[in-house]
MIFIFI-725729 format. One record per atom (N, C-alpha, C, O, CB): residue number from 1; residue in one letter; z, x, y. Coordinates in nm, 2 decimals, m for minus. Last residue first. Glycine has a CB too. Layout:
PT  NUM  A  Z  X  Y
...
This chain:
PT  102  X  4.68  m2.07  3.65
PT  102  X  4.72  m1.96  3.56
PT  102  X  4.56  m1.93  3.50
PT  102  X  4.54  m1.84  3.41
PT  102  X  4.85  m2.01  3.44
PT  101  X  4.72  m2.20  3.97
PT  101  X  4.61  m2.23  3.84
PT  101  X  4.65  m2.07  3.79
PT  101  X  4.65  m1.98  3.87
PT  101  X  4.39  m2.27  3.88
PT  100  X  5.02  m2.24  4.11
PT  100  X  4.91  m2.20  4.12
PT  100  X  4.84  m2.21  3.97
PT  100  X  4.91  m2.22  3.88
PT  100  X  4.92  m2.06  4.19
PT  99  X  5.29  m2.33  4.14
PT  99  X  5.17  m2.42  4.16
PT  99  X  5.03  m2.36  4.15
PT  99  X  4.94  m2.43  4.18
PT  99  X  5.18  m2.49  4.28
PT  98  X  5.50  m2.15  4.13
PT  98  X  5.40  m2.14  4.24
PT  98  X  5.30  m2.28  4.28
PT  98  X  5.25  m2.32  4.38
PT  98  X  5.32  m2.02  4.21
PT  97  X  5.65  m2.25  3.90
PT  97  X  5.73  m2.17  4.02
PT  97  X  5.63  m2.21  4.14
PT  97  X  5.67  m2.28  4.23
PT  97  X  5.74  m1.99  3.99
PT  96  X  5.44  m2.33  3.71
PT  96  X  5.59  m2.45  3.74
PT  96  X  5.63  m2.39  3.88
PT  96  X  5.66  m2.47  3.97
PT  96  X  5.75  m2.44  3.60
PT  95  X  5.14  m2.29  3.67
PT  95  X  5.27  m2.22  3.69
PT  95  X  5.36  m2.34  3.77
PT  95  X  5.34  m2.42  3.86
PT  95  X  5.26  m2.07  3.80
PT  94  X  4.91  m2.46  3.50
PT  94  X  4.98  m2.45  3.64
PT  94  X  5.10  m2.41  3.62
PT  94  X  5.17  m2.48  3.55
PT  94  X  4.99  m2.57  3.72
PT  93  X  4.58  m2.53  3.32
PT  93  X  4.72  m2.46  3.33
PT  93  X  4.79  m2.42  3.49
PT  93  X  4.72  m2.37  3.58
PT  93  X  4.70  m2.32  3.24
PT  92  X  4.40  m2.81  3.36
PT  92  X  4.40  m2.67  3.40
PT  92  X  4.56  m2.63  3.36
PT  92  X  4.65  m2.71  3.37
PT  92  X  4.35  m2.65  3.57
PT  91  X  4.09  m3.01  3.28
PT  91  X  4.26  m3.00  3.24
PT  91  X  4.28  m2.82  3.24
PT  91  X  4.22  m2.74  3.18
PT  91  X  4.30  m3.09  3.05
PT  90  X  3.84  m3.15  3.47
PT  90  X  3.91  m3.03  3.39
PT  90  X  4.07  m3.01  3.38
PT  90  X  4.15  m3.00  3.48
PT  90  X  3.85  m2.90  3.45
PT  89  X  3.79  m3.36  3.60
PT  89  X  3.84  m3.38  3.49
PT  89  X  3.88  m3.28  3.40
PT  89  X  3.94  m3.29  3.29
PT  89  X  3.77  m3.45  3.44
PT  88  X  3.75  m3.30  3.89
PT  88  X  3.61  m3.30  3.81
PT  88  X  3.64  m3.30  3.63
PT  88  X  3.56  m3.27  3.54
PT  88  X  3.51  m3.13  3.86
PT  87  X  4.02  m3.31  3.98
PT  87  X  3.91  m3.42  4.00
PT  87  X  3.79  m3.41  3.93
PT  87  X  3.72  m3.51  3.92
PT  87  X  3.87  m3.43  4.13
PT  86  X  4.20  m3.18  3.72
PT  86  X  4.14  m3.21  3.81
PT  86  X  4.07  m3.28  3.84
PT  86  X  4.03  m3.34  3.74
PT  86  X  4.12  m3.17  3.83
PT  85  X  4.52  m3.24  3.54
PT  85  X  4.38  m3.28  3.55
PT  85  X  4.32  m3.26  3.71
PT  85  X  4.38  m3.31  3.81
PT  85  X  4.38  m3.45  3.50
PT  84  X  4.78  m2.99  3.44
PT  84  X  4.71  m3.06  3.56
PT  84  X  4.56  m3.11  3.51
PT  84  X  4.50  m3.03  3.45
PT  84  X  4.69  m2.96  3.70
PT  83  X  5.06  m2.88  3.29
PT  83  X  4.92  m2.92  3.32
PT  83  X  4.87  m3.02  3.41
PT  83  X  4.93  m3.13  3.45
PT  83  X  4.88  m2.95  3.21
PT  82  X  5.26  m2.58  3.33
PT  82  X  5.28  m2.74  3.34
PT  82  X  5.10  m2.77  3.33
PT  82  X  5.03  m2.68  3.37
PT  82  X  5.39  m2.80  3.51
PT  81  X  5.51  m2.34  3.22
PT  81  X  5.35  m2.37  3.26
PT  81  X  5.36  m2.51  3.25
PT  81  X  5.45  m2.56  3.18
PT  81  X  5.22  m2.30  3.16
PT  80  X  5.75  m2.14  3.38
PT  80  X  5.71  m2.23  3.27
PT  80  X  5.57  m2.29  3.33
PT  80  X  5.53  m2.29  3.45
PT  80  X  5.83  m2.35  3.23
PT  79  X  5.76  m1.77  3.45
PT  79  X  5.73  m1.90  3.47
PT  79  X  5.71  m2.01  3.34
PT  79  X  5.66  m1.98  3.23
PT  79  X  5.60  m1.88  3.55
PT  78  X  5.84  m1.45  3.53
PT  78  X  5.82  m1.56  3.43
PT  78  X  5.84  m1.67  3.47
PT  78  X  5.95  m1.68  3.52
PT  78  X  5.88  m1.56  3.32
PT  77  X  5.66  m1.31  3.81
PT  77  X  5.79  m1.32  3.76
PT  77  X  5.78  m1.46  3.63
PT  77  X  5.70  m1.55  3.64
PT  77  X  5.90  m1.36  3.91
PT  76  X  5.45  m1.21  3.96
PT  76  X  5.49  m1.16  3.84
PT  76  X  5.62  m1.17  3.79
PT  76  X  5.69  m1.08  3.74
PT  76  X  5.46  m1.04  3.85
PT  75  X  5.34  m1.39  4.16
PT  75  X  5.47  m1.29  4.19
PT  75  X  5.52  m1.22  4.06
PT  75  X  5.64  m1.16  4.05
PT  75  X  5.62  m1.39  4.25
PT  74  X  5.09  m1.44  4.05
PT  74  X  5.13  m1.41  4.21
PT  74  X  5.24  m1.31  4.21
PT  74  X  5.23  m1.19  4.23
PT  74  X  5.19  m1.55  4.29
PT  73  X  5.08  m1.51  3.77
PT  73  X  5.00  m1.42  3.84
PT  73  X  5.02  m1.36  3.96
PT  73  X  4.97  m1.25  3.97
PT  73  X  4.92  m1.47  3.86
PT  72  X  5.37  m1.53  3.59
PT  72  X  5.31  m1.58  3.71
PT  72  X  5.24  m1.50  3.77
PT  72  X  5.30  m1.41  3.84
PT  72  X  5.39  m1.62  3.79
PT  71  X  5.40  m1.48  3.27
PT  71  X  5.43  m1.41  3.39
PT  71  X  5.34  m1.49  3.48
PT  71  X  5.23  m1.51  3.43
PT  71  X  5.40  m1.24  3.38
PT  70  X  5.53  m1.71  3.02
PT  70  X  5.41  m1.63  3.08
PT  70  X  5.44  m1.57  3.21
PT  70  X  5.52  m1.64  3.27
PT  70  X  5.29  m1.71  3.11
PT  69  X  5.79  m1.58  2.78
PT  69  X  5.75  m1.68  2.89
PT  69  X  5.63  m1.62  2.95
PT  69  X  5.62  m1.50  2.94
PT  69  X  5.87  m1.70  3.00
PT  68  X  5.91  m1.61  2.44
PT  68  X  5.82  m1.55  2.54
PT  68  X  5.83  m1.62  2.66
PT  68  X  5.87  m1.73  2.64
PT  68  X  5.69  m1.53  2.51
PT  67  X  6.05  m1.74  2.24
PT  67  X  6.11  m1.62  2.27
PT  67  X  6.02  m1.55  2.38
PT  67  X  6.05  m1.44  2.41
PT  67  X  6.13  m1.54  2.14
PT  66  X  5.88  m1.96  2.15
PT  66  X  6.01  m2.00  2.24
PT  66  X  6.04  m1.84  2.29
PT  66  X  6.07  m1.84  2.42
PT  66  X  6.18  m2.10  2.14
PT  65  X  5.69  m1.84  1.98
PT  65  X  5.64  m1.88  2.12
PT  65  X  5.76  m1.91  2.20
PT  65  X  5.75  m1.89  2.32
PT  65  X  5.54  m2.02  2.11
PT  64  X  5.84  m1.57  1.81
PT  64  X  5.82  m1.69  1.79
PT  64  X  5.78  m1.74  1.94
PT  64  X  5.83  m1.67  2.03
PT  64  X  5.95  m1.75  1.72
PT  63  X  5.60  m1.30  1.71
PT  63  X  5.73  m1.34  1.78
PT  63  X  5.73  m1.53  1.80
PT  63  X  5.63  m1.59  1.82
PT  63  X  5.74  m1.25  1.94
PT  62  X  5.46  m1.08  1.46
PT  62  X  5.49  m1.20  1.56
PT  62  X  5.62  m1.23  1.62
PT  62  X  5.73  m1.19  1.58
PT  62  X  5.45  m1.30  1.50
PT  61  X  5.45  m0.72  1.49
PT  61  X  5.51  m0.85  1.39
PT  61  X  5.49  m0.99  1.56
PT  61  X  5.50  m0.98  1.68
PT  61  X  5.75  m0.81  1.30
PT  60  X  5.25  m0.48  1.54
PT  60  X  5.31  m0.59  1.63
PT  60  X  5.32  m0.68  1.54
PT  60  X  5.21  m0.72  1.49
PT  60  X  5.24  m0.65  1.75
PT  59  X  5.27  m0.19  1.29
PT  59  X  5.24  m0.29  1.37
PT  59  X  5.30  m0.39  1.43
PT  59  X  5.42  m0.40  1.39
PT  59  X  5.17  m0.33  1.33
PT  58  X  5.23  0.14  1.15
PT  58  X  5.33  0.09  1.25
PT  58  X  5.24  m0.07  1.28
PT  58  X  5.11  m0.05  1.29
PT  58  X  5.35  0.23  1.42
PT  57  X  5.28  0.30  0.81
PT  57  X  5.19  0.19  0.92
PT  57  X  5.31  0.12  0.98
PT  57  X  5.41  0.08  0.93
PT  57  X  5.08  0.05  0.85
PT  56  X  5.32  0.55  0.66
PT  56  X  5.42  0.48  0.74
PT  56  X  5.33  0.41  0.84
PT  56  X  5.31  0.46  0.95
PT  56  X  5.54  0.57  0.80
PT  55  X  5.19  0.68  0.35
PT  55  X  5.16  0.62  0.48
PT  55  X  5.28  0.55  0.53
PT  55  X  5.34  0.48  0.45
PT  55  X  5.03  0.53  0.48
PT  54  X  5.17  0.94  0.08
PT  54  X  5.20  0.80  0.15
PT  54  X  5.21  0.78  0.27
PT  54  X  5.25  0.89  0.33
PT  54  X  5.30  0.73  0.10
PT  53  X  4.89  1.15  0.01
PT  53  X  5.06  1.10  0.06
PT  53  X  5.06  0.99  0.11
PT  53  X  4.96  0.94  0.18
PT  53  X  5.15  1.20  0.17
PT  52  X  4.77  1.25  m0.26
PT  52  X  4.78  1.15  m0.20
PT  52  X  4.88  1.14  m0.11
PT  52  X  4.99  1.11  m0.17
PT  52  X  4.77  1.06  m0.27
PT  51  X  4.80  1.35  m0.56
PT  51  X  4.76  1.45  m0.44
PT  51  X  4.75  1.36  m0.32
PT  51  X  4.68  1.42  m0.24
PT  51  X  4.61  1.54  m0.46
PT  50  X  4.65  1.07  m0.73
PT  50  X  4.75  1.19  m0.73
PT  50  X  4.70  1.27  m0.57
PT  50  X  4.59  1.26  m0.51
PT  50  X  4.73  1.29  m0.89
PT  49  X  4.65  0.75  m0.53
PT  49  X  4.60  0.87  m0.62
PT  49  X  4.69  0.99  m0.63
PT  49  X  4.79  1.00  m0.56
PT  49  X  4.48  0.93  m0.57
PT  48  X  4.81  0.57  m0.35
PT  48  X  4.73  0.52  m0.48
PT  48  X  4.71  0.63  m0.58
PT  48  X  4.75  0.62  m0.70
PT  48  X  4.59  0.46  m0.44
PT  47  X  5.13  0.64  m0.22
PT  47  X  5.02  0.71  m0.22
PT  47  X  4.92  0.62  m0.34
PT  47  X  4.99  0.61  m0.45
PT  47  X  5.06  0.87  m0.25
PT  46  X  5.25  0.32  m0.06
PT  46  X  5.29  0.41  m0.17
PT  46  X  5.11  0.51  m0.17
PT  46  X  5.00  0.46  m0.13
PT  46  X  5.34  0.29  m0.34
PT  45  X  5.39  0.25  0.26
PT  45  X  5.22  0.25  0.17
PT  45  X  5.28  0.36  0.08
PT  45  X  5.34  0.47  0.11
PT  45  X  5.03  0.30  0.27
PT  44  X  5.56  0.08  0.48
PT  44  X  5.54  0.20  0.41
PT  44  X  5.46  0.19  0.30
PT  44  X  5.46  0.07  0.25
PT  44  X  5.66  0.26  0.35
PT  43  X  5.56  m0.05  0.77
PT  43  X  5.51  m0.08  0.65
PT  43  X  5.50  0.07  0.58
PT  43  X  5.43  0.16  0.63
PT  43  X  5.38  m0.18  0.66
PT  42  X  5.74  m0.12  1.06
PT  42  X  5.69  m0.05  0.99
PT  42  X  5.66  m0.11  0.83
PT  42  X  5.74  m0.19  0.77
PT  42  X  5.77  0.05  1.01
PT  41  X  5.72  m0.32  1.40
PT  41  X  5.76  m0.32  1.24
PT  41  X  5.70  m0.20  1.16
PT  41  X  5.59  m0.17  1.21
PT  41  X  5.70  m0.44  1.17
PT  40  X  5.77  m0.38  1.72
PT  40  X  5.70  m0.32  1.63
PT  40  X  5.75  m0.31  1.48
PT  40  X  5.87  m0.28  1.48
PT  40  X  5.67  m0.21  1.68
PT  39  X  5.79  m0.58  1.94
PT  39  X  5.83  m0.62  1.80
PT  39  X  5.78  m0.54  1.70
PT  39  X  5.74  m0.59  1.59
PT  39  X  5.78  m0.75  1.76
PT  38  X  5.46  m0.43  2.11
PT  38  X  5.61  m0.49  2.12
PT  38  X  5.65  m0.56  1.99
PT  38  X  5.56  m0.61  1.93
PT  38  X  5.62  m0.60  2.25
PT  37  X  5.19  m0.42  2.14
PT  37  X  5.33  m0.30  2.13
PT  37  X  5.44  m0.31  2.13
PT  37  X  5.53  m0.22  2.15
PT  37  X  5.35  m0.21  2.20
PT  36  X  5.13  m0.71  2.22
PT  36  X  5.07  m0.58  2.20
PT  36  X  5.20  m0.48  2.22
PT  36  X  5.28  m0.48  2.31
PT  36  X  4.94  m0.55  2.31
PT  35  X  5.24  m0.99  2.05
PT  35  X  5.22  m0.90  2.19
PT  35  X  5.21  m0.78  2.16
PT  35  X  5.29  m0.73  2.07
PT  35  X  5.32  m0.92  2.29
PT  34  X  5.16  m1.28  1.88
PT  34  X  5.19  m1.13  1.86
PT  34  X  5.16  m1.06  2.00
PT  34  X  5.06  m1.08  2.06
PT  34  X  5.09  m1.05  1.74
PT  33  X  5.32  m1.59  1.84
PT  33  X  5.25  m1.49  1.90
PT  33  X  5.29  m1.38  1.86
PT  33  X  5.39  m1.34  1.81
PT  33  X  5.26  m1.48  2.02
PT  32  X  5.37  m1.91  1.70
PT  32  X  5.38  m1.76  1.71
PT  32  X  5.31  m1.70  1.79
PT  32  X  5.20  m1.76  1.80
PT  32  X  5.38  m1.70  1.62
PT  31  X  5.34  m2.17  1.53
PT  31  X  5.41  m2.17  1.70
PT  31  X  5.45  m2.01  1.69
PT  31  X  5.57  m1.98  1.66
PT  31  X  5.60  m2.30  1.74
PT  30  X  5.21  m2.17  1.34
PT  30  X  5.31  m2.15  1.31
PT  30  X  5.41  m2.14  1.44
PT  30  X  5.53  m2.11  1.44
PT  30  X  5.30  m2.06  1.24
PT  29  X  4.97  m2.30  1.43
PT  29  X  5.02  m2.39  1.34
PT  29  X  5.16  m2.37  1.31
PT  29  X  5.23  m2.46  1.27
PT  29  X  4.95  m2.39  1.22
PT  28  X  4.91  m2.11  1.63
PT  28  X  4.97  m2.24  1.69
PT  28  X  5.01  m2.31  1.57
PT  28  X  5.09  m2.41  1.59
PT  28  X  4.86  m2.33  1.79
PT  27  X  4.92  m1.78  1.68
PT  27  X  4.91  m1.86  1.57
PT  27  X  4.99  m1.99  1.58
PT  27  X  5.11  m1.99  1.55
PT  27  X  4.95  m1.78  1.45
PT  26  X  4.71  m1.55  1.86
PT  26  X  4.81  m1.67  1.87
PT  26  X  4.81  m1.72  1.74
PT  26  X  4.70  m1.72  1.68
PT  26  X  4.77  m1.79  1.98
PT  25  X  4.74  m1.21  1.97
PT  25  X  4.70  m1.32  1.89
PT  25  X  4.77  m1.45  1.90
PT  25  X  4.88  m1.45  1.95
PT  25  X  4.71  m1.27  1.76
PT  24  X  4.79  m1.04  2.21
PT  24  X  4.68  m1.02  2.15
PT  24  X  4.63  m1.12  2.06
PT  24  X  4.51  m1.13  2.05
PT  24  X  4.69  m0.91  2.09
PT  23  X  4.95  m1.09  2.51
PT  23  X  4.93  m1.14  2.40
PT  23  X  4.78  m1.14  2.31
PT  23  X  4.68  m1.20  2.34
PT  23  X  4.95  m1.26  2.43
PT  22  X  5.08  m0.78  2.66
PT  22  X  4.95  m0.86  2.67
PT  22  X  4.96  m0.96  2.51
PT  22  X  4.98  m0.89  2.40
PT  22  X  4.79  m0.73  2.67
PT  21  X  5.41  m0.76  2.82
PT  21  X  5.30  m0.74  2.73
PT  21  X  5.20  m0.81  2.75
PT  21  X  5.20  m0.90  2.84
PT  21  X  5.32  m0.76  2.62
PT  20  X  5.73  m0.63  2.90
PT  20  X  5.64  m0.71  2.92
PT  20  X  5.50  m0.66  2.82
PT  20  X  5.49  m0.55  2.77
PT  20  X  5.63  m0.72  3.07
PT  19  X  6.09  m0.66  2.80
PT  19  X  5.99  m0.60  2.81
PT  19  X  5.89  m0.70  2.83
PT  19  X  5.90  m0.82  2.79
PT  19  X  5.97  m0.52  2.71
PT  18  X  6.33  m0.83  2.81
PT  18  X  6.30  m0.78  2.91
PT  18  X  6.16  m0.71  2.91
PT  18  X  6.11  m0.68  3.03
PT  18  X  6.39  m0.73  2.94
PT  17  X  6.37  m0.76  2.44
PT  17  X  6.42  m0.85  2.56
PT  17  X  6.40  m0.79  2.67
PT  17  X  6.46  m0.68  2.67
PT  17  X  6.56  m0.90  2.55
PT  16  X  6.35  m0.66  2.19
PT  16  X  6.25  m0.61  2.32
PT  16  X  6.27  m0.69  2.44
PT  16  X  6.20  m0.69  2.54
PT  16  X  6.09  m0.63  2.28
PT  15  X  6.52  m0.81  2.04
PT  15  X  6.54  m0.68  2.05
PT  15  X  6.45  m0.60  2.18
PT  15  X  6.48  m0.50  2.24
PT  15  X  6.51  m0.64  1.90
PT  14  X  6.55  m1.16  2.18
PT  14  X  6.53  m1.06  2.09
PT  14  X  6.56  m0.91  2.12
PT  14  X  6.62  m0.88  2.22
PT  14  X  6.40  m1.07  2.05
PT  13  X  6.39  m1.32  2.50
PT  13  X  6.50  m1.29  2.36
PT  13  X  6.47  m1.20  2.25
PT  13  X  6.35  m1.17  2.23
PT  13  X  6.53  m1.41  2.29
PT  12  X  6.19  m1.32  2.66
PT  12  X  6.31  m1.33  2.69
PT  12  X  6.42  m1.33  2.60
PT  12  X  6.54  m1.34  2.64
PT  12  X  6.31  m1.43  2.75
PT  11  X  5.93  m1.08  2.73
PT  11  X  6.00  m1.12  2.60
PT  11  X  6.14  m1.17  2.66
PT  11  X  6.21  m1.08  2.70
PT  11  X  6.01  m0.97  2.48
PT  10  X  5.64  m1.21  2.93
PT  10  X  5.78  m1.13  2.91
PT  10  X  5.88  m1.18  2.81
PT  10  X  5.90  m1.30  2.79
PT  10  X  5.86  m1.13  3.04
PT  9  X  5.28  m1.18  2.94
PT  9  X  5.42  m1.25  2.90
PT  9  X  5.54  m1.17  2.87
PT  9  X  5.55  m1.07  2.80
PT  9  X  5.41  m1.32  2.79
PT  8  X  4.98  m1.27  3.00
PT  8  X  5.07  m1.15  3.02
PT  8  X  5.22  m1.24  3.00
PT  8  X  5.25  m1.34  3.05
PT  8  X  5.06  m1.05  3.19
PT  7  X  4.70  m1.37  2.78
PT  7  X  4.83  m1.39  2.86
PT  7  X  4.92  m1.25  2.89
PT  7  X  4.93  m1.16  2.81
PT  7  X  4.94  m1.51  2.77
PT  6  X  4.54  m1.31  2.55
PT  6  X  4.53  m1.25  2.67
PT  6  X  4.61  m1.27  2.80
PT  6  X  4.59  m1.20  2.90
PT  6  X  4.44  m1.26  2.69
PT  5  X  4.57  m1.65  2.42
PT  5  X  4.53  m1.51  2.42
PT  5  X  4.51  m1.45  2.53
PT  5  X  4.46  m1.51  2.62
PT  5  X  4.44  m1.50  2.36
PT  4  X  4.83  m1.87  2.55
PT  4  X  4.71  m1.82  2.56
PT  4  X  4.70  m1.70  2.51
PT  4  X  4.79  m1.62  2.54
PT  4  X  4.66  m1.83  2.68
PT  3  X  5.07  m2.10  2.57
PT  3  X  5.05  m1.96  2.56
PT  3  X  4.91  m1.93  2.50
PT  3  X  4.90  m1.97  2.38
PT  3  X  5.15  m1.90  2.48
PT  2  X  5.13  m2.35  2.48
PT  2  X  5.09  m2.34  2.62
PT  2  X  5.05  m2.20  2.63
PT  2  X  4.97  m2.18  2.73
PT  2  X  5.21  m2.37  2.72
PT  1  X  5.04  m2.56  2.23
PT  1  X  5.10  m2.45  2.26
PT  1  X  5.05  m2.41  2.40
PT  1  X  4.94  m2.44  2.43
PT  1  X  5.08  m2.34  2.16
């Protein structure tokens, strides 16, 4: 998977289309990512004891990684990612638009 934790991404499909955020968590086995404060879901929790109130928890649900694109650090526009091996043997991610290392 080409998206990593702490990447800035733009959502290209779904209810939050067009919004940008930072990747908090990545699930490579399921091909999903969690983006900070986007794709918000609610979970209602019942009161466990008497005289206790129920709660409504808000959390960022995972998105499919095909619905997000990494933002280019130079132009701040969405870009595809390519890989390149440097002469030192290190494999780096490169922006397809500008050719800069991400």
